C-alpha positions in Angstrom: 89.7 -69.3 -70.8 91.2 -69.2 -67.2 88.0 -68.6 -65.6 86.0 -71.5 -67.8 89.0 -73.8 -66.3 88.4 -72.3 -62.6 84.6 -72.9 -63.3 85.2 -76.4 -64.6 87.5 -77.2 -61.7 84.8 -76.1 -59.2 82.4 -78.2 -60.7 84.4 -81.5 -60.5 85.6 -80.7 -56.8 81.9 -80.3 -56.0 80.9 -83.6 -58.0 83.5 -85.6 -56.1 82.5 -84.3 -52.9 78.8 -85.3 -53.6 80.2 -88.7 -54.8 82.2 -88.7 -51.5 79.1 -87.9 -49.5 76.9 -90.6 -51.3 79.6 -93.3 -50.8 79.8 -92.3 -47.0 76.1 -92.3 -46.6 75.9 -95.9 -48.3 78.4 -97.4 -45.9 76.6 -96.1 -42.8 73.3 -97.0 -44.1 74.7 -100.3 -45.0 75.8 -101.2 -41.4 72.6 -99.9 -39.8 70.6 -102.2 -42.3 73.0 -105.2 -41.4 72.7 -104.7 -37.5 69.0 -104.3 -37.8 68.5 -107.8 -39.8 70.9 -109.4 -37.2 68.7 -108.0 -34.4 65.4 -108.8 -36.2 65.1 -112.2 -34.6 65.3 -110.8 -31.2 62.9 -108.1 -31.7 60.4 -109.2 -29.4 63.1 -109.7 -26.6 64.5 -106.3 -27.3 60.7 -104.6 -27.1 60.5 -106.6 -23.7 63.7 -105.0 -22.4 62.3 -101.7 -23.3 59.0 -102.6 -21.5 60.5 -103.9 -18.6 60.4 -100.7 -16.4 56.7 -100.4 -17.0 55.9 -103.9 -16.4 57.7 -104.0 -13.2 55.7 -101.0 -12.1 52.3 -102.7 -13.0 50.3 -104.9 -10.4 51.4 -108.6 -10.5 50.3 -110.6 -13.5 49.2 -107.2 -15.4 50.4 -106.7 -19.0 50.7 -103.8 -21.6 48.1 -104.2 -24.4 48.2 -103.6 -28.4 44.8 -102.1 -29.7 46.1 -102.3 -33.5 45.8 -105.2 -35.7 49.5 -105.3 -36.8 50.7 -103.2 -33.6 52.2 -106.3 -32.1 54.4 -106.6 -35.1 55.2 -103.0 -36.2 56.2 -101.7 -32.8 59.2 -104.2 -31.9 60.3 -103.8 -35.3 60.4 -99.9 -34.9 62.2 -100.5 -31.6 64.8 -102.7 -32.9 65.6 -100.3 -35.7 66.2 -97.4 -33.1 68.4 -99.9 -31.3 70.3 -100.6 -34.6 70.9 -96.8 -35.1 72.3 -96.5 -31.7 74.5 -99.5 -32.0 75.7 -98.4 -35.2 76.3 -94.7 -34.2 79.9 -95.0 -33.8 80.4 -96.1 -37.3 77.9 -93.5 -38.4 80.0 -90.6 -36.7 83.2 -92.1 -38.2 81.7 -91.7 -41.8 80.7 -88.5 -41.0 84.3 -87.5 -39.5 85.9 -89.2 -42.4 83.8 -86.9 -44.8 84.6 -83.6 -43.1 88.0 -84.2 -41.6 90.3 -83.8 -44.8 89.0 -80.1 -44.9 90.0 -79.2 -41.6 92.9 -77.6 -40.3 94.7 -79.4 -37.4 93.2 -77.1 -34.6 89.7 -77.7 -35.9 90.2 -81.5 -35.8 91.1 -80.6 -31.9 88.0 -79.0 -31.8 85.3 -81.2 -33.6 86.7 -84.7 -32.5 85.9 -84.0 -28.8 82.8 -82.5 -29.5 81.6 -85.6 -31.5 82.6 -87.9 -29.1 81.4 -86.4 -26.3 78.3 -85.4 -27.4 77.6 -88.9 -28.5 78.7 -90.3 -25.0 76.3 -87.7 -23.1 73.3 -88.5 -25.4 73.7 -92.2 -24.5 74.2 -91.3 -20.9 71.0 -89.3 -20.7 69.0 -91.9 -22.4 70.6 -94.5 -19.9 69.8 -92.1 -16.8 66.1 -92.0 -18.2 65.9 -95.8 -18.5 67.4 -97.0 -15.4 66.8 -94.1 -13.1 63.8 -91.9 -14.2 61.5 -94.6 -15.2 62.0 -96.6 -11.8 60.6 -93.7 -10.2 58.0 -92.2 -12.3 56.2 -95.4 -13.4 55.5 -96.7 -9.9 54.5 -93.4 -8.8 51.8 -93.1 -11.6 50.6 -96.4 -11.4 50.3 -96.3 -7.5 48.6 -93.1 -8.0 45.9 -94.7 -10.1 42.4 -95.3 -8.5 41.8 -98.8 -7.5 38.6 -98.7 -9.7 41.0 -98.4 -13.0 42.8 -101.6 -14.3 46.4 -100.0 -15.7 47.1 -101.8 -18.9 49.1 -99.1 -21.2 49.0 -99.5 -25.0 52.3 -100.5 -26.4 52.0 -97.8 -29.3 51.3 -94.8 -26.8 54.1 -96.3 -24.2 56.8 -96.6 -27.1 55.8 -92.6 -28.2 56.3 -91.6 -24.6 59.4 -93.5 -24.0 61.1 -91.8 -27.1 59.9 -88.5 -26.2 61.7 -88.7 -22.9 64.5 -90.6 -23.9 64.9 -87.4 -26.7 64.5 -84.9 -23.5 67.0 -86.5 -21.5 69.2 -87.2 -24.2 69.3 -83.4 -25.6 69.3 -82.3 -21.8 72.7 -84.1 -21.3 74.0 -82.2 -24.4 73.9 -78.9 -22.2 77.8 -78.9 -21.6 78.4 -79.4 -25.3 76.1 -76.2 -26.3 77.7 -74.2 -23.5 81.3 -74.9 -24.8 80.4 -74.5 -28.4 79.1 -71.1 -27.4 82.0 -69.9 -25.6 84.3 -71.6 -28.1 82.7 -69.9 -31.1 82.8 -66.6 -29.3 78.8 -66.4 -29.8 78.1 -65.7 -26.0 81.0 -64.7 -23.5 81.5 -67.0 -20.7 80.8 -64.1 -18.2 77.4 -63.5 -19.6 76.4 -67.2 -19.3 77.2 -66.9 -15.6 75.2 -63.7 -15.4 72.2 -65.7 -16.8 72.3 -68.5 -14.3 69.0 -67.4 -12.4 67.2 -67.3 -16.1 68.6 -70.8 -16.9 67.4 -72.1 -13.6 64.0 -70.8 -14.2 63.9 -72.0 -18.1 65.1 -75.6 -16.9 62.0 -76.0 -14.7 59.6 -74.6 -17.4 61.2 -77.0 -19.9 61.0 -79.8 -17.4 57.2 -78.8 -16.7 56.4 -79.0 -20.7 58.2 -82.1 -21.5 57.8 -84.4 -18.6 54.5 -85.8 -17.1 52.8 -83.7 -14.6 54.2 -84.8 -11.8 57.0 -83.3 -9.6 59.5 -86.2 -9.5 59.9 -86.4 -13.2 60.0 -82.5 -13.5 62.9 -82.5 -10.6 64.8 -85.3 -12.4 64.6 -83.4 -15.8 65.2 -79.9 -14.4 68.1 -80.3 -11.7 70.5 -82.4 -14.3 69.8 -79.6 -16.8 71.0 -76.9 -14.2 73.9 -79.0 -13.1 75.2 -79.8 -16.5 74.8 -76.1 -17.2 77.3 -75.6 -14.5 79.5 -78.5 -15.7 79.7 -76.5 -19.1 80.7 -73.4 -17.5 83.9 -75.1 -15.8 84.8 -76.9 -18.6 84.4 -74.4 -21.4 87.5 -72.4 -20.6 89.7 -75.4 -20.5 88.3 -76.6 -23.9 88.7 -73.1 -25.6 92.5 -73.1 -24.4 93.2 -76.4 -25.6 91.8 -75.9 -29.1 93.2 -72.8 -29.9 94.7 -72.2 -33.3 98.4 -71.4 -33.3 97.9 -67.8 -34.2 95.4 -67.2 -31.4 97.7 -68.9 -29.0 100.2 -66.6 -30.0 98.2 -63.4 -29.7 96.9 -64.4 -26.1 100.3 -64.9 -25.0 101.4 -61.6 -26.4 98.3 -60.1 -24.5 
């Protein structure tokens, strides 16, 4: 009888968690939808902002082209939806935090909250670095390299796909300090080991940059160098973060040692 009551209690708890998760997802999705609808009238302008680095690099009077019938409508809508998700990210992360926080200990909250905030900020910084700096260097370099017999007029669909790939690449690259910190804090890889594999990380950074970025040395350097520098930042911050987020029993055992 007691076993049946325990099983029923477990099922009730599981269902209540599912209901809570559904509620959080609905709240997050609703805000994203509202932000998207508010931005819809400005979809064309939002795309123009995204296309500005390429337009500035093209010859005077040149424009981008759309080869699909409904592409001039779909691509700005697609870009606007992405911007709406980015703008709503703090609220989405808050809903995620509100769902998992009740089940965490105090020291676990000290571990997760900074990671969620810092990872979000680093991703946005990586995207901004790509947009304001990398595109400003790479697009003029590529377009100036084009033969005089070629009329450069990029397709907006291909342009958005390229920009998204670069945004994700640089956004993930700027997450390297968080990845290093998590590896050290969870005890998956010792800090000393991460320092020892530094030469392999440097080689790997340039290999990743060569695969992800366009085949020019400038864009490869602008991805590989920040990746290496951010890896070093992670090595510096990891011990500080590990000490600041210890559980009470971990801190007492460390002091006893």
